[in-house]
C-alpha positions as CSV (number, residue, x, y, z in Angstrom):
1,M,-8.4,-0.1,-9.5
2,P,-5.3,-0.3,-7.5
3,F,-6.2,-0.7,-3.8
4,L,-3.4,-0.2,-1.3
5,K,-3.8,-0.9,2.5
6,L,-1.2,0.2,5.0
7,I,-1.5,-1.3,8.5
8,T,1.0,-0.4,11.2
9,N,1.4,-0.6,14.9
10,S,2.9,2.9,14.9
11,E,0.8,5.9,15.7
12,I,0.6,8.4,12.9
13,D,0.0,12.0,13.8
14,A,-3.4,13.1,12.6
15,S,-1.9,16.1,10.7
16,K,0.2,13.8,8.6
17,K,-2.4,11.1,7.6
18,N,-3.7,12.9,4.6
19,Q,-0.2,13.6,3.3
20,I,0.7,9.9,3.7
21,L,-2.5,8.9,1.9
22,A,-1.7,11.3,-1.0
23,E,1.9,10.2,-1.3
24,I,1.1,6.5,-1.3
25,S,-1.7,7.1,-3.8
26,D,0.8,8.8,-6.1
27,L,3.3,6.0,-5.7
28,A,0.7,3.3,-6.5
29,A,-0.5,5.2,-9.6
30,K,3.0,5.8,-11.0
31,H,4.1,2.2,-10.5
32,T,1.0,0.4,-11.6
33,H,0.6,2.8,-14.6
34,K,-3.0,3.5,-13.7
35,P,-4.8,6.8,-13.4
36,E,-4.7,8.1,-9.8
37,R,-8.4,8.7,-10.0
38,Y,-8.8,4.9,-9.7
39,V,-6.4,4.4,-6.8
40,M,-7.9,3.8,-3.3
41,V,-5.7,3.8,-0.2
42,H,-6.7,2.7,3.3
43,L,-4.5,3.6,6.3
44,L,-4.8,1.9,9.7
45,D,-2.4,2.9,12.5
46,K,-2.1,2.0,16.2
47,Q,-2.9,-1.7,15.5
48,T,-2.0,-4.4,17.9
49,M,0.7,-6.3,15.9
50,S,4.0,-8.1,16.3
51,F,6.7,-9.3,13.9
52,G,9.3,-11.8,14.8
53,G,7.9,-12.0,18.3
54,D,8.4,-8.3,19.0
55,T,6.2,-5.2,18.9
56,A,8.8,-2.7,17.6
57,P,7.4,-0.5,14.8
58,L,6.3,-2.6,11.8
59,A,4.1,-2.3,8.7
60,Y,2.1,-4.6,6.5
61,L,0.9,-3.5,3.1
62,E,-1.6,-5.1,0.7
63,C,-1.6,-4.0,-2.9
64,K,-4.3,-5.3,-5.2
65,S,-4.6,-4.3,-8.9
66,I,-5.5,-5.4,-12.4
67,G,-2.6,-6.4,-14.6
68,L,0.4,-6.3,-12.1
69,D,3.6,-7.7,-13.6
70,T,6.8,-8.6,-12.0
71,A,8.7,-5.4,-13.0
72,Q,5.9,-3.3,-11.6
73,V,5.7,-5.3,-8.4
74,N,9.5,-5.1,-7.8
75,A,9.6,-1.4,-8.4
76,L,6.6,-0.7,-6.3
77,A,7.9,-2.9,-3.5
78,Q,11.1,-0.9,-3.4
79,A,9.3,2.4,-3.5
80,L,6.8,1.5,-0.8
81,N,9.4,0.0,1.5
82,H,11.5,3.2,1.1
83,Y,8.6,5.5,1.6
84,V,7.1,3.7,4.7
85,S,10.5,3.3,6.2
86,G,11.1,7.1,6.0
87,A,7.6,8.4,6.7
88,L,6.8,6.0,9.6
89,G,10.3,5.3,10.9
90,V,9.8,1.5,10.4
91,A,12.9,-0.5,9.5
92,G,12.8,-1.9,6.0
93,E,13.2,-5.4,7.3
94,R,10.0,-5.0,9.4
95,I,7.8,-4.3,6.4
96,Y,5.8,-7.0,4.6
97,I,4.0,-6.2,1.3
98,E,1.5,-8.6,-0.3
99,F,0.6,-8.1,-4.0
100,S,-2.4,-9.5,-5.7
101,N,-3.1,-9.4,-9.4
102,C,-6.8,-9.4,-9.9
103,P,-8.5,-10.4,-13.2
104,A,-10.4,-7.4,-14.8
105,E,-13.6,-9.3,-14.8
106,L,-13.5,-9.7,-11.0
107,W,-12.9,-6.0,-10.2
108,A,-15.8,-3.6,-10.5
109,W,-16.2,0.2,-10.3
110,N,-19.2,2.4,-10.8
111,G,-21.5,-0.7,-11.2
112,A,-19.5,-2.6,-13.8
113,T,-16.5,-4.7,-14.0
114,F,-13.3,-3.7,-15.9
115,G,-13.4,-6.9,-17.9
């Protein structure tokens, strides 16, 4: 049920995309305490974006999940910021992360909601 989207204006080498997807999926599973088989990750690179009026490397992440709490969000924010900064060469202060806690009855998988 965790869904994580990574959007960046940086170009990611095609040979590294699957590795990045796998590593972000693992981080999301660990920090949300959800089975990785439920984690979905979407990666968009080479997007036309700016931050603070400049187009230097940046990243925007969205993380939606059922049952997120403050401790999980804080730990995941730190882990994602560190990972994206290292993997993509994006300065930590040029990364935004949006978290959404979704009620179980509004999240479905395999034809049924989790609630």
